C-alpha positions as CSV (number, residue, x, y, z in Angstrom):
1,X,-0.1,0.0,0.1
2,X,1.4,3.5,-0.7
3,X,2.3,5.7,2.2
4,X,-0.3,8.1,3.8
5,X,0.0,11.5,2.2
6,X,0.0,13.1,5.8
7,X,1.6,11.3,8.8
8,X,-0.1,13.6,11.2
9,X,-3.5,12.2,10.6
10,X,-4.7,15.6,8.9
11,X,-6.8,15.0,5.8
12,X,-5.1,15.7,2.5
13,X,-6.0,19.2,1.4
14,X,-7.9,19.8,-1.9
15,X,-7.2,22.7,-4.3
16,X,-10.0,24.8,-2.8
17,X,-8.8,24.2,0.8
18,X,-5.2,25.5,-0.2
19,X,-6.7,28.5,-2.1
20,X,-8.9,29.4,0.9
21,X,-5.8,29.1,3.3
22,X,-3.8,31.5,1.0
23,X,-6.5,33.8,0.5
24,X,-5.4,36.2,3.3
25,X,-2.1,36.2,1.7
26,X,-3.1,37.2,-1.7
27,X,-5.8,39.8,-0.3
28,X,-2.7,41.6,1.0
29,X,-0.3,41.3,-1.7
30,X,-2.4,41.5,-5.0
31,X,-3.5,44.9,-4.3
32,X,-0.1,46.0,-3.1
33,X,1.7,44.7,-6.2
34,X,-1.2,45.8,-8.6
35,X,-1.3,49.5,-7.2
36,X,2.4,49.7,-6.8
37,X,2.2,50.2,-3.0
38,X,5.2,48.0,-2.1
39,X,7.2,50.9,-0.9
40,X,4.5,52.0,1.4
41,X,3.9,48.2,2.8
42,X,7.8,47.9,3.1
43,X,8.2,51.3,5.2
44,X,5.3,50.4,7.3
45,X,6.7,46.8,8.1
46,X,10.0,48.4,8.8
47,X,9.0,51.1,11.3
48,X,6.5,48.7,12.8
49,X,8.9,45.7,13.2
50,X,11.8,48.0,14.4
51,X,9.7,49.9,16.9
52,X,8.5,46.7,18.4
53,X,11.9,45.2,18.6
54,X,13.5,48.2,20.4
55,X,10.4,48.4,22.6
56,X,11.0,44.6,23.5
57,X,14.6,45.4,24.3
58,X,13.7,48.1,26.8
59,X,11.1,46.0,28.4
60,X,13.6,43.0,28.8
61,X,15.9,45.7,30.7
62,X,13.0,46.9,32.7
63,X,9.8,45.1,32.8
64,X,8.0,48.3,33.8
65,X,9.4,50.8,31.3
66,X,6.6,53.3,30.6
67,X,5.4,54.0,27.1
68,X,8.0,51.5,26.0
69,X,6.4,51.5,22.3
70,X,6.7,55.3,22.1
71,X,10.3,55.2,23.2
72,X,11.0,52.5,20.8
73,X,9.6,54.6,18.0
74,X,11.9,57.6,19.2
75,X,14.9,55.6,19.4
76,X,14.4,54.1,15.8
77,X,13.8,57.6,14.3
78,X,17.0,58.7,16.1
79,X,18.9,55.8,14.8
80,X,17.8,56.0,11.1
81,X,18.3,59.9,11.2
82,X,21.8,59.6,12.9
83,X,22.8,57.0,10.2
84,X,21.5,59.0,7.2
85,X,23.4,62.1,8.6
86,X,26.7,60.2,8.7
87,X,26.3,58.8,5.3
88,X,25.7,62.1,3.7
89,X,28.6,63.7,5.7
90,X,30.9,60.9,4.9
91,X,30.0,61.1,1.2
92,X,30.6,65.0,1.3
93,X,33.9,64.5,2.7
94,X,34.9,61.8,0.2
95,X,33.8,64.0,-2.7
96,X,35.9,66.8,-1.3
97,X,39.0,64.7,-0.9
98,X,38.5,63.4,-4.5
99,X,38.6,67.1,-6.0
100,X,34.8,67.5,-6.0
101,X,32.8,67.9,-9.2
102,X,35.7,69.4,-11.0
103,X,38.1,66.5,-10.0
104,X,35.4,64.2,-11.3
105,X,35.0,65.7,-14.9
106,X,38.9,65.8,-15.3
107,X,38.9,61.8,-14.5
108,X,36.0,61.3,-16.8
109,X,37.5,63.3,-19.5
110,X,40.8,61.2,-19.3
111,X,38.5,58.1,-19.3
112,X,37.0,59.0,-22.5
113,X,40.4,59.3,-24.2
114,X,41.4,56.1,-22.7
115,X,38.2,54.2,-24.0
116,X,39.0,55.8,-27.5
117,X,42.4,54.6,-27.7
118,X,41.8,50.9,-26.9
119,X,38.5,50.4,-28.9
120,X,38.5,49.4,-32.5
121,X,38.1,52.3,-35.0
122,X,34.7,51.2,-35.9
123,X,33.5,51.3,-32.3
124,X,35.7,54.3,-31.3
125,X,34.0,56.8,-33.6
126,X,30.6,56.4,-31.5
127,X,32.5,57.3,-28.3
128,X,32.2,61.1,-27.6
129,X,35.7,63.0,-28.2
130,X,35.0,65.5,-25.5
131,X,32.9,66.2,-22.4
132,X,31.2,68.7,-24.3
133,X,30.2,66.0,-26.9
134,X,29.1,63.8,-24.2
135,X,26.9,66.6,-22.5
136,X,25.4,67.3,-26.0
137,X,24.6,63.6,-26.5
138,X,22.9,63.2,-23.0
139,X,20.9,66.4,-23.8
140,X,19.7,65.0,-26.9
141,X,18.8,61.9,-25.4
142,X,16.9,63.6,-22.6
143,X,14.9,65.6,-25.2
144,X,13.9,62.5,-27.3
145,X,12.9,60.5,-24.2
146,X,11.4,63.3,-22.3
147,X,8.4,61.5,-21.7
148,X,9.9,58.4,-20.3
149,X,12.1,60.7,-17.9
150,X,9.0,62.6,-16.7
151,X,7.4,59.1,-16.0
152,X,10.5,57.9,-14.1
153,X,10.5,61.3,-12.1
154,X,6.7,60.8,-11.3
155,X,7.2,57.5,-9.9
156,X,10.2,58.4,-8.0
157,X,8.3,61.3,-6.3
158,X,5.3,59.0,-5.9
159,X,7.3,56.1,-4.3
160,X,8.9,58.4,-1.8
161,X,5.3,59.7,-0.8
162,X,4.3,56.1,-0.5
163,X,7.2,55.3,1.6
164,X,6.6,58.3,3.8
165,X,2.8,57.4,4.3
166,X,4.1,53.8,5.2
167,X,6.3,55.1,8.0
168,X,3.5,57.0,9.4
169,X,1.3,53.9,9.2
170,X,3.7,51.6,10.6
171,X,4.3,54.2,13.5
172,X,0.8,54.4,14.3
173,X,0.2,50.6,14.2
174,X,3.3,50.2,16.6
175,X,1.9,52.8,19.2
176,X,-1.7,51.4,19.0
177,X,-1.3,47.6,18.7
178,X,-0.4,45.8,22.1
179,X,3.1,44.0,22.1
180,X,1.3,40.5,22.5
181,X,0.9,38.6,19.4
182,X,-2.4,37.3,18.2
183,X,-1.6,33.7,19.3
184,X,-1.2,34.7,22.8
185,X,-4.6,36.5,22.9
186,X,-7.9,34.4,23.6
187,X,-10.1,35.8,20.8
188,X,-13.3,35.1,22.7
189,X,-12.3,37.0,25.8
190,X,-10.8,40.4,24.4
191,X,-11.2,40.8,20.7
192,X,-13.9,39.8,18.1
193,X,-13.1,36.8,15.9
194,X,-12.4,38.7,12.9
195,X,-10.3,41.3,14.4
196,X,-8.4,38.4,15.8
197,X,-7.9,36.8,12.6
198,X,-6.8,40.1,11.0
199,X,-4.2,40.5,13.8
200,X,-3.2,37.0,13.3
201,X,-2.5,37.7,9.6
202,X,-0.7,40.8,10.2
203,X,1.6,39.0,12.7
204,X,2.2,36.4,10.3
205,X,3.0,39.1,7.6
206,X,5.5,40.8,10.1
207,X,7.2,37.3,11.0
208,X,7.8,36.4,7.5
209,X,8.9,39.9,6.7
210,X,11.5,39.7,9.7
211,X,12.6,36.4,8.6
212,X,13.4,37.6,5.2
213,X,15.2,40.9,6.5
214,X,17.6,38.9,9.0
215,X,18.4,36.6,6.2
216,X,19.1,39.6,3.8
217,X,21.3,41.2,6.6
218,X,23.6,38.1,6.3
219,X,23.8,38.4,2.6
220,X,24.5,42.2,2.7
221,X,27.2,41.4,5.1
222,X,28.9,38.8,2.7
223,X,28.4,40.8,-0.3
224,X,30.1,43.9,1.6
225,X,32.9,41.8,2.8
226,X,33.7,40.5,-0.7
227,X,33.6,44.1,-2.0
228,X,35.5,45.4,0.6
229,X,38.2,42.5,0.0
230,X,38.4,43.8,-3.6
231,X,38.3,47.5,-3.0
232,X,40.3,47.8,0.2
233,X,42.8,44.9,-0.2
234,X,43.1,43.7,-3.7
235,X,43.3,47.0,-5.4
236,X,45.7,48.7,-3.1
237,X,47.8,45.6,-3.2
238,X,48.2,46.0,-7.0
239,X,49.0,49.7,-6.8
240,X,45.6,51.1,-8.1
241,X,43.6,52.1,-5.2
242,X,40.1,53.3,-6.0
243,X,38.9,56.8,-4.9
244,X,36.3,56.9,-2.4
245,X,36.5,53.2,-1.6
246,X,35.5,53.3,1.9
247,X,32.2,55.2,1.0
248,X,31.6,52.6,-1.8
249,X,32.0,49.7,0.7
250,X,29.4,51.6,3.0
251,X,26.9,52.2,0.2
252,X,27.3,48.6,-0.8
253,X,26.0,47.4,2.6
254,X,23.1,49.7,2.4
255,X,22.2,48.9,-1.2
256,X,22.2,45.1,-0.6
257,X,19.7,45.2,1.8
258,X,17.3,45.4,-1.2
259,X,17.4,41.9,-2.4
260,X,19.1,41.6,-6.3
261,X,18.3,44.9,-7.2
262,X,20.6,46.6,-4.5
263,X,23.6,44.5,-5.6
264,X,23.1,45.8,-9.1
265,X,22.9,49.5,-7.9
266,X,26.0,49.2,-5.9
267,X,27.9,47.5,-8.7
268,X,27.0,50.2,-11.2
269,X,28.5,52.8,-8.7
270,X,31.8,51.0,-8.3
271,X,32.1,50.4,-12.1
272,X,31.4,54.2,-12.9
273,X,34.1,55.1,-10.2
274,X,36.5,52.5,-11.6
275,X,35.9,54.0,-15.1
276,X,37.0,57.5,-13.9
277,X,40.3,55.8,-12.8
278,X,41.1,53.5,-15.9
279,X,39.1,51.5,-18.4
280,X,41.4,48.3,-17.5
281,X,40.2,48.7,-13.7
282,X,36.5,49.3,-14.6
283,X,36.8,46.0,-16.8
284,X,38.4,44.3,-13.6
285,X,35.7,45.7,-11.2
286,X,33.1,44.4,-13.7
287,X,34.2,40.8,-13.8
288,X,34.6,40.6,-10.1
289,X,31.1,42.3,-9.4
290,X,29.4,40.2,-12.0
291,X,30.9,37.2,-10.1
292,X,29.5,38.4,-6.7
293,X,26.0,39.2,-8.3
294,X,25.7,35.5,-9.8
295,X,26.8,34.4,-6.2
296,X,24.1,36.6,-4.7
297,X,21.3,34.9,-6.5
298,X,22.4,31.4,-5.2
299,X,22.9,33.0,-1.6
300,X,19.6,34.9,-1.7
301,X,17.7,31.6,-2.3
302,X,19.8,29.6,0.3
303,X,19.9,31.7,3.1
304,X,16.4,33.2,2.8
305,X,15.2,29.7,2.3
306,X,16.8,28.4,5.4
307,X,15.1,30.9,7.2
308,X,11.8,30.1,6.2
309,X,12.4,26.4,5.9
310,X,12.3,26.5,1.9
311,X,14.5,25.0,-0.9
312,X,16.7,27.4,-2.9
313,X,15.0,26.3,-6.0
314,X,11.6,27.1,-4.5
315,X,12.7,30.9,-3.8
316,X,14.2,31.1,-7.1
317,X,10.9,30.0,-8.8
318,X,8.9,32.2,-6.8
319,X,11.1,35.1,-7.5
320,X,11.1,34.4,-11.4
321,X,7.2,33.9,-11.4
322,X,6.3,37.2,-9.5
323,X,9.0,38.9,-11.3
324,X,7.3,37.9,-14.7
325,X,3.9,39.1,-13.2
326,X,4.7,42.1,-11.3
327,X,8.1,43.2,-12.4
328,X,10.5,44.6,-10.0
329,X,8.3,45.0,-7.0
330,X,7.3,41.3,-7.5
331,X,11.1,40.1,-7.5
332,X,11.7,42.0,-4.2
333,X,8.5,40.8,-2.6
334,X,8.8,37.3,-3.6
335,X,10.7,36.0,-0.6
336,X,8.3,37.6,1.7
337,X,5.1,36.4,-0.2
338,X,6.5,32.9,-0.3
339,X,7.5,32.9,3.5
340,X,4.0,34.0,4.4
341,X,2.3,31.2,2.1
342,X,4.3,28.4,3.6
343,X,3.7,29.7,7.3
344,X,-0.1,29.8,6.4
345,X,0.2,26.0,5.0
346,X,2.3,24.8,7.7
347,X,-0.1,26.4,10.5
348,X,-2.6,24.0,9.1
349,X,-0.4,20.9,9.2
350,X,-0.2,20.4,5.4
351,X,3.7,21.0,5.2
């Protein structure tokens, strides 16, 4: 006889049962992805989770800490503000040490000459002969793509507004919801059943998001370590130190907190700075960073999968599917959505 499908004694779920179990997940995520509200949701979750984590630390140090959630929010805002200020100040100092805008333009002009010297004649004719020619080419491209540029700018402003709204919503939730999770509350004694279920679903979303964030922290740390090895050790050892190397390492860690996409952003910055030094160095940086980027695809699936008890191929499949359906927002959200879906099925004993 074949083995029983479930050893725990739970009946095998049908497609309708699975769809009903995942209904809460999709009721949250389909509107968020379809309406491009991912920045708002992520900002709300970060604010809510960070505030509650700090409040929990305060209460562990002193059980009767008054207004722990409010103090947690204050400390979180101070931490974020101080980190942002330090990053801006460090970037300004690095830019001043590198000669500022004028120095950057001089390095860019030298790079153009180097590019034209090493490229074949048929390709070199398409490289601008001077910074003025490059500026004119950029202006012409902006004029011919003005509609797309305006759309990008509108999306950026709207995304920033959504993120700010998410921070406000997350702060209000952190201040108003009790610290106890829904599973520790008797739904019949304190809150109506529907409200209890909504709180349980929200707690599940926060737990899934937190698991993915902590996994992404490990990925960002490893990515930053490999980048620092290249920028701070390998390049100085070969006599070709890169300008603003320390700033680039710090920016790599911050950007790497965004799955996959952040790695692309940090890589682009490093290659551009390398190009202002020399074309050969830019090529070496590109090869090294592409290798790291390919490694991150595997690490993202492997490390995140270990946090949510999923195989690497499952996470990769979810990322590919949601990227095809919803674009960049789906790619970034895929680990959280998959973690939440698996938690919902595991809660019913089906996994």
